[in-house]
PDB file of N, CA, C, O and CB in Angstrom:
ATOM      1  N   UNK A   1      82.595 -37.601  35.637  1.00  0.00           N
ATOM      2  CA  UNK A   1      82.681 -36.952  36.801  1.00  0.00           C
ATOM      3  C   UNK A   1      82.586 -35.984  36.980  1.00  0.00           C
ATOM      4  O   UNK A   1      83.532 -35.233  36.743  1.00  0.00           O
ATOM      5  CB  UNK A   1      83.371 -37.034  37.281  1.00  0.00           C
ATOM      6  N   UNK A   2      81.584 -35.584  37.408  1.00  0.00           N
ATOM      7  CA  UNK A   2      80.755 -34.508  38.056  1.00  0.00           C
ATOM      8  C   UNK A   2      81.450 -33.036  38.161  1.00  0.00           C
ATOM      9  O   UNK A   2      82.636 -32.791  38.382  1.00  0.00           O
ATOM     10  CB  UNK A   2      80.398 -35.006  39.514  1.00  0.00           C
ATOM     11  N   UNK A   3      80.382 -32.130  37.942  1.00  0.00           N
ATOM     12  CA  UNK A   3      81.636 -30.500  38.760  1.00  0.00           C
ATOM     13  C   UNK A   3      80.127 -29.538  39.638  1.00  0.00           C
ATOM     14  O   UNK A   3      79.084 -28.944  39.365  1.00  0.00           O
ATOM     15  CB  UNK A   3      82.789 -28.733  36.613  1.00  0.00           C
ATOM     16  N   UNK A   4      81.216 -30.065  41.108  1.00  0.00           N
ATOM     17  CA  UNK A   4      80.421 -29.624  42.299  1.00  0.00           C
ATOM     18  C   UNK A   4      81.199 -28.242  42.792  1.00  0.00           C
ATOM     19  O   UNK A   4      81.491 -27.966  43.955  1.00  0.00           O
ATOM     20  CB  UNK A   4      80.380 -30.888  43.550  1.00  0.00           C
ATOM     21  N   UNK A   5      81.387 -27.672  41.940  1.00  0.00           N
ATOM     22  CA  UNK A   5      82.219 -26.214  42.418  1.00  0.00           C
ATOM     23  C   UNK A   5      80.334 -25.115  41.890  1.00  0.00           C
ATOM     24  O   UNK A   5      80.485 -23.916  41.657  1.00  0.00           O
ATOM     25  CB  UNK A   5      84.464 -25.711  40.841  1.00  0.00           C
ATOM     26  N   UNK A   6      79.446 -25.472  41.829  1.00  0.00           N
ATOM     27  CA  UNK A   6      78.336 -24.587  41.984  1.00  0.00           C
ATOM     28  C   UNK A   6      77.400 -24.689  42.592  1.00  0.00           C
ATOM     29  O   UNK A   6      76.449 -23.907  42.609  1.00  0.00           O
ATOM     30  CB  UNK A   6      77.888 -24.336  41.195  1.00  0.00           C
ATOM     31  N   UNK A   7      77.625 -26.393  43.616  1.00  0.00           N
ATOM     32  CA  UNK A   7      77.805 -26.685  45.030  1.00  0.00           C
ATOM     33  C   UNK A   7      78.061 -26.250  46.217  1.00  0.00           C
ATOM     34  O   UNK A   7      77.704 -26.817  47.250  1.00  0.00           O
ATOM     35  CB  UNK A   7      78.329 -27.173  45.101  1.00  0.00           C
ATOM     36  N   UNK A   8      78.785 -25.071  46.143  1.00  0.00           N
ATOM     37  CA  UNK A   8      79.596 -24.617  47.223  1.00  0.00           C
ATOM     38  C   UNK A   8      78.228 -23.021  47.752  1.00  0.00           C
ATOM     39  O   UNK A   8      77.631 -22.040  47.308  1.00  0.00           O
ATOM     40  CB  UNK A   8      81.662 -24.112  46.434  1.00  0.00           C
ATOM     41  N   UNK A   9      78.605 -24.318  49.645  1.00  0.00           N
ATOM     42  CA  UNK A   9      77.236 -22.716  50.104  1.00  0.00           C
ATOM     43  C   UNK A   9      78.043 -20.677  50.484  1.00  0.00           C
ATOM     44  O   UNK A   9      78.971 -20.048  50.992  1.00  0.00           O
ATOM     45  CB  UNK A   9      76.214 -23.426  52.537  1.00  0.00           C
ATOM     46  N   UNK A  10      77.597 -20.642  50.226  1.00  0.00           N
ATOM     47  CA  UNK A  10      78.041 -19.379  50.134  1.00  0.00           C
ATOM     48  C   UNK A  10      78.057 -18.424  51.125  1.00  0.00           C
ATOM     49  O   UNK A  10      76.888 -18.156  51.400  1.00  0.00           O
ATOM     50  CB  UNK A  10      77.504 -18.921  49.312  1.00  0.00           C
ATOM     51  N   UNK A  11      78.922 -17.702  51.875  1.00  0.00           N
ATOM     52  CA  UNK A  11      79.010 -17.580  52.925  1.00  0.00           C
ATOM     53  C   UNK A  11      78.125 -16.715  52.854  1.00  0.00           C
ATOM     54  O   UNK A  11      77.549 -16.728  51.766  1.00  0.00           O
ATOM     55  CB  UNK A  11      80.074 -17.442  53.452  1.00  0.00           C
ATOM     56  N   UNK A  12      77.614 -15.627  53.877  1.00  0.00           N
ATOM     57  CA  UNK A  12      77.206 -14.648  54.057  1.00  0.00           C
ATOM     58  C   UNK A  12      77.617 -13.450  54.186  1.00  0.00           C
ATOM     59  O   UNK A  12      78.734 -13.632  54.669  1.00  0.00           O
ATOM     60  CB  UNK A  12      76.803 -14.815  54.609  1.00  0.00           C
ATOM     61  N   UNK A  13      77.431 -11.921  54.047  1.00  0.00           N
ATOM     62  CA  UNK A  13      78.711 -11.350  53.482  1.00  0.00           C
ATOM     63  C   UNK A  13      78.134 -10.336  54.659  1.00  0.00           C
ATOM     64  O   UNK A  13      77.304  -9.557  54.190  1.00  0.00           O
ATOM     65  CB  UNK A  13      79.024 -10.885  51.577  1.00  0.00           C
ATOM     66  N   UNK A  14      78.364 -10.166  56.013  1.00  0.00           N
ATOM     67  CA  UNK A  14      78.617  -9.254  56.668  1.00  0.00           C
ATOM     68  C   UNK A  14      79.516  -7.840  56.987  1.00  0.00           C
ATOM     69  O   UNK A  14      80.719  -7.598  56.887  1.00  0.00           O
ATOM     70  CB  UNK A  14      78.645  -9.797  57.136  1.00  0.00           C
ATOM     71  N   UNK A  15      77.921  -6.726  57.575  1.00  0.00           N
ATOM     72  CA  UNK A  15      79.536  -6.291  57.462  1.00  0.00           C
ATOM     73  C   UNK A  15      79.863  -6.053  59.175  1.00  0.00           C
ATOM     74  O   UNK A  15      78.921  -6.110  59.965  1.00  0.00           O
ATOM     75  CB  UNK A  15      79.828  -4.540  56.332  1.00  0.00           C
ATOM     76  N   UNK A  16      81.306  -5.779  59.672  1.00  0.00           N
ATOM     77  CA  UNK A  16      81.784  -6.048  60.697  1.00  0.00           C
ATOM     78  C   UNK A  16      81.925  -4.377  60.489  1.00  0.00           C
ATOM     79  O   UNK A  16      81.801  -3.730  59.449  1.00  0.00           O
ATOM     80  CB  UNK A  16      82.945  -7.247  60.905  1.00  0.00           C
ATOM     81  N   UNK A  17      82.314  -3.791  62.231  1.00  0.00           N
ATOM     82  CA  UNK A  17      81.612  -2.461  62.305  1.00  0.00           C
ATOM     83  C   UNK A  17      83.423  -2.587  62.837  1.00  0.00           C
ATOM     84  O   UNK A  17      83.921  -3.237  63.756  1.00  0.00           O
ATOM     85  CB  UNK A  17      79.816  -1.934  63.412  1.00  0.00           C
ATOM     86  N   UNK A  18      84.101  -1.605  61.741  1.00  0.00           N
ATOM     87  CA  UNK A  18      85.771  -1.545  62.245  1.00  0.00           C
ATOM     88  C   UNK A  18      85.819  -0.275  63.495  1.00  0.00           C
ATOM     89  O   UNK A  18      85.097   0.008  64.450  1.00  0.00           O
ATOM     90  CB  UNK A  18      87.023  -0.994  60.622  1.00  0.00           C
ATOM     91  N   UNK A  19      86.465   0.013  63.194  1.00  0.00           N
ATOM     92  CA  UNK A  19      87.326   1.020  64.035  1.00  0.00           C
ATOM     93  C   UNK A  19      87.080   2.196  62.974  1.00  0.00           C
ATOM     94  O   UNK A  19      86.947   1.856  61.798  1.00  0.00           O
ATOM     95  CB  UNK A  19      89.148   0.544  64.350  1.00  0.00           C
ATOM     96  N   UNK A  20      87.005   3.645  63.327  1.00  0.00           N
ATOM     97  CA  UNK A  20      87.248   4.712  61.636  1.00  0.00           C
ATOM     98  C   UNK A  20      88.635   5.115  61.990  1.00  0.00           C
ATOM     99  O   UNK A  20      89.246   5.487  62.991  1.00  0.00           O
ATOM    100  CB  UNK A  20      86.019   6.518  61.289  1.00  0.00           C
ATOM    101  N   UNK A  21      88.953   4.788  60.253  1.00  0.00           N
ATOM    102  CA  UNK A  21      90.817   5.117  60.809  1.00  0.00           C
ATOM    103  C   UNK A  21      91.106   6.959  60.931  1.00  0.00           C
ATOM    104  O   UNK A  21      90.252   7.845  60.965  1.00  0.00           O
ATOM    105  CB  UNK A  21      92.293   4.347  59.114  1.00  0.00           C
ATOM    106  N   UNK A  22      92.899   7.110  60.986  1.00  0.00           N
ATOM    107  CA  UNK A  22      92.923   8.510  61.762  1.00  0.00           C
ATOM    108  C   UNK A  22      92.485   8.953  60.311  1.00  0.00           C
ATOM    109  O   UNK A  22      92.338  10.088  60.764  1.00  0.00           O
ATOM    110  CB  UNK A  22      94.558   9.245  62.624  1.00  0.00           C
ATOM    111  N   UNK A  23      92.140   9.099  58.978  1.00  0.00           N
ATOM    112  CA  UNK A  23      91.909  10.012  58.268  1.00  0.00           C
ATOM    113  C   UNK A  23      90.857   9.700  58.289  1.00  0.00           C
ATOM    114  O   UNK A  23      90.399  10.091  57.216  1.00  0.00           O
ATOM    115  CB  UNK A  23      92.464  10.261  57.252  1.00  0.00           C
ATOM    116  N   UNK A  24      90.177   9.267  58.779  1.00  0.00           N
ATOM    117  CA  UNK A  24      88.797   9.730  58.717  1.00  0.00           C
ATOM    118  C   UNK A  24      88.109  10.500  59.533  1.00  0.00           C
ATOM    119  O   UNK A  24      87.425  11.498  59.307  1.00  0.00           O
ATOM    120  CB  UNK A  24      88.138   8.896  58.674  1.00  0.00           C
ATOM    121  N   UNK A  25      88.400   9.845  60.666  1.00  0.00           N
ATOM    122  CA  UNK A  25      88.776  11.651  61.922  1.00  0.00           C
ATOM    123  C   UNK A  25      89.141  12.643  61.962  1.00  0.00           C
ATOM    124  O   UNK A  25      88.820  13.587  62.683  1.00  0.00           O
ATOM    125  CB  UNK A  25      89.475  11.883  62.781  1.00  0.00           C
ATOM    126  N   UNK A  26      90.138  12.513  60.891  1.00  0.00           N
ATOM    127  CA  UNK A  26      90.730  13.745  60.725  1.00  0.00           C
ATOM    128  C   UNK A  26      89.915  14.997  59.729  1.00  0.00           C
ATOM    129  O   UNK A  26      89.997  16.225  59.700  1.00  0.00           O
ATOM    130  CB  UNK A  26      92.102  13.346  60.152  1.00  0.00           C
ATOM    131  N   UNK A  27      88.882  13.689  58.741  1.00  0.00           N
ATOM    132  CA  UNK A  27      87.837  14.237  58.015  1.00  0.00           C
ATOM    133  C   UNK A  27      87.172  14.669  58.639  1.00  0.00           C
ATOM    134  O   UNK A  27      87.036  15.891  58.591  1.00  0.00           O
ATOM    135  CB  UNK A  27      87.221  13.653  57.315  1.00  0.00           C
ATOM    136  N   UNK A  28      86.441  13.916  59.516  1.00  0.00           N
ATOM    137  CA  UNK A  28      85.244  14.743  60.277  1.00  0.00           C
ATOM    138  C   UNK A  28      85.889  15.941  61.386  1.00  0.00           C
ATOM    139  O   UNK A  28      85.293  16.976  61.687  1.00  0.00           O
ATOM    140  CB  UNK A  28      84.213  13.506  61.255  1.00  0.00           C
ATOM    141  N   UNK A  29      86.758  15.676  61.718  1.00  0.00           N
ATOM    142  CA  UNK A  29      87.090  16.813  62.294  1.00  0.00           C
ATOM    143  C   UNK A  29      86.418  18.329  61.840  1.00  0.00           C
ATOM    144  O   UNK A  29      85.485  19.055  62.182  1.00  0.00           O
ATOM    145  CB  UNK A  29      88.452  16.778  62.129  1.00  0.00           C
ATOM    146  N   UNK A  30      87.511  18.307  60.855  1.00  0.00           N
ATOM    147  CA  UNK A  30      87.429  19.867  59.703  1.00  0.00           C
ATOM    148  C   UNK A  30      86.768  19.648  59.340  1.00  0.00           C
ATOM    149  O   UNK A  30      86.988  20.231  58.278  1.00  0.00           O
ATOM    150  CB  UNK A  30      88.217  20.445  58.632  1.00  0.00           C
ATOM    151  N   UNK A  31      84.992  18.757  59.062  1.00  0.00           N
ATOM    152  CA  UNK A  31      84.100  18.923  58.787  1.00  0.00           C
ATOM    153  C   UNK A  31      83.018  19.730  59.592  1.00  0.00           C
ATOM    154  O   UNK A  31      82.447  20.806  59.419  1.00  0.00           O
ATOM    155  CB  UNK A  31      83.971  17.990  58.511  1.00  0.00           C
ATOM    156  N   UNK A  32      82.978  18.546  60.738  1.00  0.00           N
ATOM    157  CA  UNK A  32      82.094  19.205  61.562  1.00  0.00           C
ATOM    158  C   UNK A  32      82.623  20.653  62.671  1.00  0.00           C
ATOM    159  O   UNK A  32      81.902  21.160  63.531  1.00  0.00           O
ATOM    160  CB  UNK A  32      81.576  17.971  62.379  1.00  0.00           C
ATOM    161  N   UNK A  33      84.290  21.146  62.274  1.00  0.00           N
ATOM    162  CA  UNK A  33      84.505  22.285  62.146  1.00  0.00           C
ATOM    163  C   UNK A  33      83.416  23.578  61.714  1.00  0.00           C
ATOM    164  O   UNK A  33      82.592  24.323  62.245  1.00  0.00           O
ATOM    165  CB  UNK A  33      85.406  22.099  61.421  1.00  0.00           C
ATOM    166  N   UNK A  34      84.062  23.269  60.285  1.00  0.00           N
ATOM    167  CA  UNK A  34      83.445  23.882  59.469  1.00  0.00           C
ATOM    168  C   UNK A  34      82.065  24.574  59.455  1.00  0.00           C
ATOM    169  O   UNK A  34      81.695  25.748  59.457  1.00  0.00           O
ATOM    170  CB  UNK A  34      83.517  23.206  58.769  1.00  0.00           C
ATOM    171  N   UNK A  35      81.221  22.912  59.432  1.00  0.00           N
ATOM    172  CA  UNK A  35      79.584  23.299  60.041  1.00  0.00           C
ATOM    173  C   UNK A  35      78.909  24.342  60.703  1.00  0.00           C
ATOM    174  O   UNK A  35      77.857  24.972  60.602  1.00  0.00           O
ATOM    175  CB  UNK A  35      79.240  22.561  60.870  1.00  0.00           C
ATOM    176  N   UNK A  36      80.585  24.251  61.904  1.00  0.00           N
ATOM    177  CA  UNK A  36      79.912  24.610  63.520  1.00  0.00           C
ATOM    178  C   UNK A  36      78.718  25.722  63.582  1.00  0.00           C
ATOM    179  O   UNK A  36      77.564  25.727  64.009  1.00  0.00           O
ATOM    180  CB  UNK A  36      81.210  25.313  64.590  1.00  0.00           C
ATOM    181  N   UNK A  37      79.872  26.981  62.719  1.00  0.00           N
ATOM    182  CA  UNK A  37      79.772  28.433  62.439  1.00  0.00           C
ATOM    183  C   UNK A  37      77.809  27.999  62.074  1.00  0.00           C
ATOM    184  O   UNK A  37      76.879  28.097  62.875  1.00  0.00           O
ATOM    185  CB  UNK A  37      81.156  29.194  60.791  1.00  0.00           C
ATOM    186  N   UNK A  38      77.757  27.518  60.564  1.00  0.00           N
ATOM    187  CA  UNK A  38      76.218  27.817  60.101  1.00  0.00           C
ATOM    188  C   UNK A  38      75.328  26.993  60.934  1.00  0.00           C
ATOM    189  O   UNK A  38      74.141  27.299  60.831  1.00  0.00           O
ATOM    190  CB  UNK A  38      75.904  27.445  58.493  1.00  0.00           C
ATOM    191  N   UNK A  39      75.607  26.008  61.746  1.00  0.00           N
ATOM    192  CA  UNK A  39      74.725  25.358  62.476  1.00  0.00           C
ATOM    193  C   UNK A  39      74.293  26.093  63.012  1.00  0.00           C
ATOM    194  O   UNK A  39      73.108  26.297  62.747  1.00  0.00           O
ATOM    195  CB  UNK A  39      74.974  24.500  63.143  1.00  0.00           C
ATOM    196  N   UNK A  40      75.088  27.159  64.338  1.00  0.00           N
ATOM    197  CA  UNK A  40      75.400  27.861  65.177  1.00  0.00           C
ATOM    198  C   UNK A  40      74.024  28.718  64.763  1.00  0.00           C
ATOM    199  O   UNK A  40      72.947  28.663  65.356  1.00  0.00           O
ATOM    200  CB  UNK A  40      76.909  28.393  65.159  1.00  0.00           C
ATOM    201  N   UNK A  41      74.304  29.418  63.745  1.00  0.00           N
ATOM    202  CA  UNK A  41      73.533  30.211  63.299  1.00  0.00           C
ATOM    203  C   UNK A  41      72.221  29.672  63.130  1.00  0.00           C
ATOM    204  O   UNK A  41      71.329  30.301  63.701  1.00  0.00           O
ATOM    205  CB  UNK A  41      74.023  30.688  62.288  1.00  0.00           C
ATOM    206  N   UNK A  42      71.807  28.403  62.321  1.00  0.00           N
ATOM    207  CA  UNK A  42      70.446  27.738  61.872  1.00  0.00           C
ATOM    208  C   UNK A  42      69.735  27.112  63.477  1.00  0.00           C
ATOM    209  O   UNK A  42      68.649  26.847  63.995  1.00  0.00           O
ATOM    210  CB  UNK A  42      70.844  26.239  60.529  1.00  0.00           C
ATOM    211  N   UNK A  43      70.918  27.116  63.712  1.00  0.00           N
ATOM    212  CA  UNK A  43      69.713  26.698  66.038  1.00  0.00           C
ATOM    213  C   UNK A  43      69.141  28.669  66.220  1.00  0.00           C
ATOM    214  O   UNK A  43      67.987  29.047  66.418  1.00  0.00           O
ATOM    215  CB  UNK A  43      72.055  26.042  68.785  1.00  0.00           C
ATOM    216  N   UNK A  44      70.278  29.483  66.079  1.00  0.00           N
ATOM    217  CA  UNK A  44      69.938  30.810  66.909  1.00  0.00           C
ATOM    218  C   UNK A  44      68.535  30.691  66.315  1.00  0.00           C
ATOM    219  O   UNK A  44      67.600  30.329  67.029  1.00  0.00           O
ATOM    220  CB  UNK A  44      70.905  32.424  66.593  1.00  0.00           C
ATOM    221  N   UNK A  45      68.336  31.047  64.764  1.00  0.00           N
ATOM    222  CA  UNK A  45      68.313  31.735  64.440  1.00  0.00           C
ATOM    223  C   UNK A  45      66.508  30.797  64.878  1.00  0.00           C
ATOM    224  O   UNK A  45      65.723  31.373  65.631  1.00  0.00           O
ATOM    225  CB  UNK A  45      69.277  32.285  63.283  1.00  0.00           C
ATOM    226  N   UNK A  46      66.084  29.128  64.153  1.00  0.00           N
ATOM    227  CA  UNK A  46      65.216  28.044  64.679  1.00  0.00           C
ATOM    228  C   UNK A  46      64.591  28.895  66.764  1.00  0.00           C
ATOM    229  O   UNK A  46      63.419  28.862  67.139  1.00  0.00           O
ATOM    230  CB  UNK A  46      66.637  26.105  64.675  1.00  0.00           C
ATOM    231  N   UNK A  47      65.570  29.400  67.488  1.00  0.00           N
ATOM    232  CA  UNK A  47      65.272  29.872  68.305  1.00  0.00           C
ATOM    233  C   UNK A  47      64.529  30.328  68.978  1.00  0.00           C
ATOM    234  O   UNK A  47      63.622  30.070  69.769  1.00  0.00           O
ATOM    235  CB  UNK A  47      65.537  30.132  68.280  1.00  0.00           C
ATOM    236  N   UNK A  48      65.822  32.167  67.905  1.00  0.00           N
ATOM    237  CA  UNK A  48      63.998  33.359  68.167  1.00  0.00           C
ATOM    238  C   UNK A  48      63.142  32.982  67.704  1.00  0.00           C
ATOM    239  O   UNK A  48      62.066  33.054  68.297  1.00  0.00           O
ATOM    240  CB  UNK A  48      63.689  34.863  67.573  1.00  0.00           C
ATOM    241  N   UNK A  49      63.248  32.318  66.227  1.00  0.00           N
ATOM    242  CA  UNK A  49      61.919  32.422  65.894  1.00  0.00           C
ATOM    243  C   UNK A  49      60.778  31.358  66.416  1.00  0.00           C
ATOM    244  O   UNK A  49      59.622  31.447  66.002  1.00  0.00           O
ATOM    245  CB  UNK A  49      61.955  32.431  64.530  1.00  0.00           C
ATOM    246  N   UNK A  50      61.212  30.270  67.423  1.00  0.00           N
ATOM    247  CA  UNK A  50      60.580  29.647  68.180  1.00  0.00           C
ATOM    248  C   UNK A  50      59.672  29.955  69.395  1.00  0.00           C
ATOM    249  O   UNK A  50      58.659  29.650  70.025  1.00  0.00           O
ATOM    250  CB  UNK A  50      61.290  29.080  68.398  1.00  0.00           C
ATOM    251  N   UNK A  51      61.193  31.120  69.234  1.00  0.00           N
ATOM    252  CA  UNK A  51      61.377  31.376  71.065  1.00  0.00           C
ATOM    253  C   UNK A  51      61.081  29.962  72.356  1.00  0.00           C
ATOM    254  O   UNK A  51      60.669  29.905  73.514  1.00  0.00           O
ATOM    255  CB  UNK A  51      59.939  32.741  71.514  1.00  0.00           C
ATOM    256  N   UNK A  52      61.567  29.003  71.333  1.00  0.00           N
ATOM    257  CA  UNK A  52      61.879  27.654  72.448  1.00  0.00           C
ATOM    258  C   UNK A  52      63.428  27.385  72.130  1.00  0.00           C
ATOM    259  O   UNK A  52      63.965  27.528  71.031  1.00  0.00           O
ATOM    260  CB  UNK A  52      60.794  25.969  72.085  1.00  0.00           C
ATOM    261  N   UNK A  53      64.388  26.723  74.019  1.00  0.00           N
ATOM    262  CA  UNK A  53      65.192  25.828  73.629  1.00  0.00           C
ATOM    263  C   UNK A  53      65.036  24.465  73.467  1.00  0.00           C
ATOM    264  O   UNK A  53      65.860  23.608  73.785  1.00  0.00           O
ATOM    265  CB  UNK A  53      65.957  25.947  74.215  1.00  0.00           C
ATOM    266  N   UNK A  54      63.900  24.282  72.939  1.00  0.00           N
ATOM    267  CA  UNK A  54      63.803  22.909  72.983  1.00  0.00           C
ATOM    268  C   UNK A  54      63.910  21.932  71.450  1.00  0.00           C
ATOM    269  O   UNK A  54      63.129  21.032  71.142  1.00  0.00           O
ATOM    270  CB  UNK A  54      62.440  22.741  73.696  1.00  0.00           C
ATOM    271  N   UNK A  55      65.047  22.388  70.675  1.00  0.00           N
ATOM    272  CA  UNK A  55      65.365  22.070  69.424  1.00  0.00           C
ATOM    273  C   UNK A  55      66.609  21.647  69.858  1.00  0.00           C
ATOM    274  O   UNK A  55      67.007  21.969  70.977  1.00  0.00           O
ATOM    275  CB  UNK A  55      65.263  23.105  68.327  1.00  0.00           C
ATOM    276  N   UNK A  56      67.693  20.529  68.636  1.00  0.00           N
ATOM    277  CA  UNK A  56      68.735  20.599  69.351  1.00  0.00           C
ATOM    278  C   UNK A  56      69.658  21.804  69.111  1.00  0.00           C
ATOM    279  O   UNK A  56      69.436  22.808  68.434  1.00  0.00           O
ATOM    280  CB  UNK A  56      69.339  19.458  69.192  1.00  0.00           C
ATOM    281  N   UNK A  57      70.883  21.426  69.915  1.00  0.00           N
ATOM    282  CA  UNK A  57      71.681  22.261  69.980  1.00  0.00           C
ATOM    283  C   UNK A  57      72.989  22.124  68.684  1.00  0.00           C
ATOM    284  O   UNK A  57      73.352  21.172  67.993  1.00  0.00           O
ATOM    285  CB  UNK A  57      72.054  22.157  71.419  1.00  0.00           C
ATOM    286  N   UNK A  58      73.489  23.710  68.782  1.00  0.00           N
ATOM    287  CA  UNK A  58      74.222  23.414  67.725  1.00  0.00           C
ATOM    288  C   UNK A  58      75.803  22.527  66.842  1.00  0.00           C
ATOM    289  O   UNK A  58      76.334  22.192  65.784  1.00  0.00           O
ATOM    290  CB  UNK A  58      74.177  24.321  67.706  1.00  0.00           C
ATOM    291  N   UNK A  59      75.873  22.560  68.261  1.00  0.00           N
ATOM    292  CA  UNK A  59      77.253  21.009  68.314  1.00  0.00           C
ATOM    293  C   UNK A  59      76.502  19.603  67.970  1.00  0.00           C
ATOM    294  O   UNK A  59      77.270  18.711  67.610  1.00  0.00           O
ATOM    295  CB  UNK A  59      78.088  20.634  70.340  1.00  0.00           C
ATOM    296  N   UNK A  60      75.188  19.286  68.024  1.00  0.00           N
ATOM    297  CA  UNK A  60      74.138  18.554  67.231  1.00  0.00           C
ATOM    298  C   UNK A  60      74.032  18.333  66.278  1.00  0.00           C
ATOM    299  O   UNK A  60      73.952  17.189  65.832  1.00  0.00           O
ATOM    300  CB  UNK A  60      73.295  18.793  67.206  1.00  0.00           C
ATOM    301  N   UNK A  61      73.981  19.693  65.431  1.00  0.00           N
ATOM    302  CA  UNK A  61      72.863  19.988  64.361  1.00  0.00           C
ATOM    303  C   UNK A  61      74.673  19.557  63.750  1.00  0.00           C
ATOM    304  O   UNK A  61      74.706  18.472  63.170  1.00  0.00           O
ATOM    305  CB  UNK A  61      71.623  21.915  64.115  1.00  0.00           C
ATOM    306  N   UNK A  62      75.699  20.104  63.822  1.00  0.00           N
ATOM    307  CA  UNK A  62      77.366  19.961  62.834  1.00  0.00           C
ATOM    308  C   UNK A  62      77.242  18.705  63.287  1.00  0.00           C
ATOM    309  O   UNK A  62      76.688  18.124  62.353  1.00  0.00           O
ATOM    310  CB  UNK A  62      79.142  20.927  63.260  1.00  0.00           C
ATOM    311  N   UNK A  63      77.411  17.961  64.116  1.00  0.00           N
ATOM    312  CA  UNK A  63      78.139  16.489  64.507  1.00  0.00           C
ATOM    313  C   UNK A  63      76.677  15.651  63.605  1.00  0.00           C
ATOM    314  O   UNK A  63      77.150  15.194  62.564  1.00  0.00           O
ATOM    315  CB  UNK A  63      78.377  16.057  66.825  1.00  0.00           C
ATOM    316  N   UNK A  64      75.601  15.428  63.661  1.00  0.00           N
ATOM    317  CA  UNK A  64      74.988  15.281  62.730  1.00  0.00           C
ATOM    318  C   UNK A  64      75.227  15.726  60.780  1.00  0.00           C
ATOM    319  O   UNK A  64      74.944  15.122  59.745  1.00  0.00           O
ATOM    320  CB  UNK A  64      74.102  15.785  63.395  1.00  0.00           C
ATOM    321  N   UNK A  65      75.694  16.688  60.998  1.00  0.00           N
ATOM    322  CA  UNK A  65      76.342  17.132  59.165  1.00  0.00           C
ATOM    323  C   UNK A  65      76.845  16.551  58.630  1.00  0.00           C
ATOM    324  O   UNK A  65      76.661  16.116  57.493  1.00  0.00           O
ATOM    325  CB  UNK A  65      77.198  18.034  58.763  1.00  0.00           C
ATOM    326  N   UNK A  66      78.406  16.265  60.093  1.00  0.00           N
ATOM    327  CA  UNK A  66      79.628  15.309  59.582  1.00  0.00           C
ATOM    328  C   UNK A  66      79.844  13.887  59.234  1.00  0.00           C
ATOM    329  O   UNK A  66      80.690  13.364  58.508  1.00  0.00           O
ATOM    330  CB  UNK A  66      80.434  15.349  60.372  1.00  0.00           C
ATOM    331  N   UNK A  67      78.667  13.286  60.073  1.00  0.00           N
ATOM    332  CA  UNK A  67      78.152  12.331  60.245  1.00  0.00           C
ATOM    333  C   UNK A  67      77.539  11.871  58.725  1.00  0.00           C
ATOM    334  O   UNK A  67      77.809  10.755  58.280  1.00  0.00           O
ATOM    335  CB  UNK A  67      77.299  12.555  61.369  1.00  0.00           C
ATOM    336  N   UNK A  68      76.703  12.816  57.980  1.00  0.00           N
ATOM    337  CA  UNK A  68      76.584  12.579  56.645  1.00  0.00           C
ATOM    338  C   UNK A  68      77.819  12.890  55.568  1.00  0.00           C
ATOM    339  O   UNK A  68      78.424  12.084  54.861  1.00  0.00           O
ATOM    340  CB  UNK A  68      75.459  13.311  56.321  1.00  0.00           C
ATOM    341  N   UNK A  69      77.941  13.954  55.654  1.00  0.00           N
ATOM    342  CA  UNK A  69      79.082  14.198  55.444  1.00  0.00           C
ATOM    343  C   UNK A  69      80.690  13.303  54.295  1.00  0.00           C
ATOM    344  O   UNK A  69      81.133  13.309  53.146  1.00  0.00           O
ATOM    345  CB  UNK A  69      79.134  14.253  56.769  1.00  0.00           C
ATOM    346  N   UNK A  70      81.028  12.527  55.984  1.00  0.00           N
ATOM    347  CA  UNK A  70      81.963  12.272  56.053  1.00  0.00           C
ATOM    348  C   UNK A  70      81.903  10.820  55.347  1.00  0.00           C
ATOM    349  O   UNK A  70      82.934  10.234  55.015  1.00  0.00           O
ATOM    350  CB  UNK A  70      82.363  12.530  57.273  1.00  0.00           C
ATOM    351  N   UNK A  71      80.503  10.242  55.127  1.00  0.00           N
ATOM    352  CA  UNK A  71      81.470   8.873  55.016  1.00  0.00           C
ATOM    353  C   UNK A  71      80.834   9.058  53.060  1.00  0.00           C
ATOM    354  O   UNK A  71      80.599   8.200  52.209  1.00  0.00           O
ATOM    355  CB  UNK A  71      80.790   6.854  56.413  1.00  0.00           C
ATOM    356  N   UNK A  72      80.778  10.181  53.039  1.00  0.00           N
ATOM    357  CA  UNK A  72      80.168  10.182  51.311  1.00  0.00           C
ATOM    358  C   UNK A  72      81.598  10.891  50.843  1.00  0.00           C
ATOM    359  O   UNK A  72      81.468  11.544  49.807  1.00  0.00           O
ATOM    360  CB  UNK A  72      78.336  11.406  50.835  1.00  0.00           C
ATOM    361  N   UNK A  73      82.395  10.889  51.179  1.00  0.00           N
ATOM    362  CA  UNK A  73      83.934  11.488  50.862  1.00  0.00           C
ATOM    363  C   UNK A  73      84.807   9.958  50.637  1.00  0.00           C
ATOM    364  O   UNK A  73      85.627   9.794  49.734  1.00  0.00           O
ATOM    365  CB  UNK A  73      84.698  12.614  52.479  1.00  0.00           C
ATOM    366  N   UNK A  74      84.427   8.886  51.679  1.00  0.00           N
ATOM    367  CA  UNK A  74      85.213   7.827  51.693  1.00  0.00           C
ATOM    368  C   UNK A  74      84.550   6.865  50.434  1.00  0.00           C
ATOM    369  O   UNK A  74      85.104   6.064  49.681  1.00  0.00           O
ATOM    370  CB  UNK A  74      85.232   7.174  53.232  1.00  0.00           C
ATOM    371  N   UNK A  75      83.468   7.193  50.515  1.00  0.00           N
ATOM    372  CA  UNK A  75      81.949   6.221  49.138  1.00  0.00           C
ATOM    373  C   UNK A  75      82.661   6.279  47.626  1.00  0.00           C
ATOM    374  O   UNK A  75      82.782   5.403  46.770  1.00  0.00           O
ATOM    375  CB  UNK A  75      79.797   7.548  48.821  1.00  0.00           C
ATOM    376  N   UNK A  76      83.055   7.592  47.654  1.00  0.00           N
ATOM    377  CA  UNK A  76      83.667   8.092  45.974  1.00  0.00           C
ATOM    378  C   UNK A  76      84.986   7.249  45.880  1.00  0.00           C
ATOM    379  O   UNK A  76      85.693   7.318  44.875  1.00  0.00           O
ATOM    380  CB  UNK A  76      84.153  10.090  45.755  1.00  0.00           C
TER     381      UNK A  76
END
């Protein structure tokens, strides 16, 4: 009798988008609020230097930073 266990087709590993947990949302909110003052300061300085409001706003900057930092906490 031959061993056919090696001929089992491997199922493709797919990452399904799952709803963020409450813990993730709480950390995201805390990090967003913590990065908001610095994002506002850097935005204001860039507006003063360039003289244009075409830069991303402080909320978009803080949101972006929180989206980068929060998953780093949960991946460790």
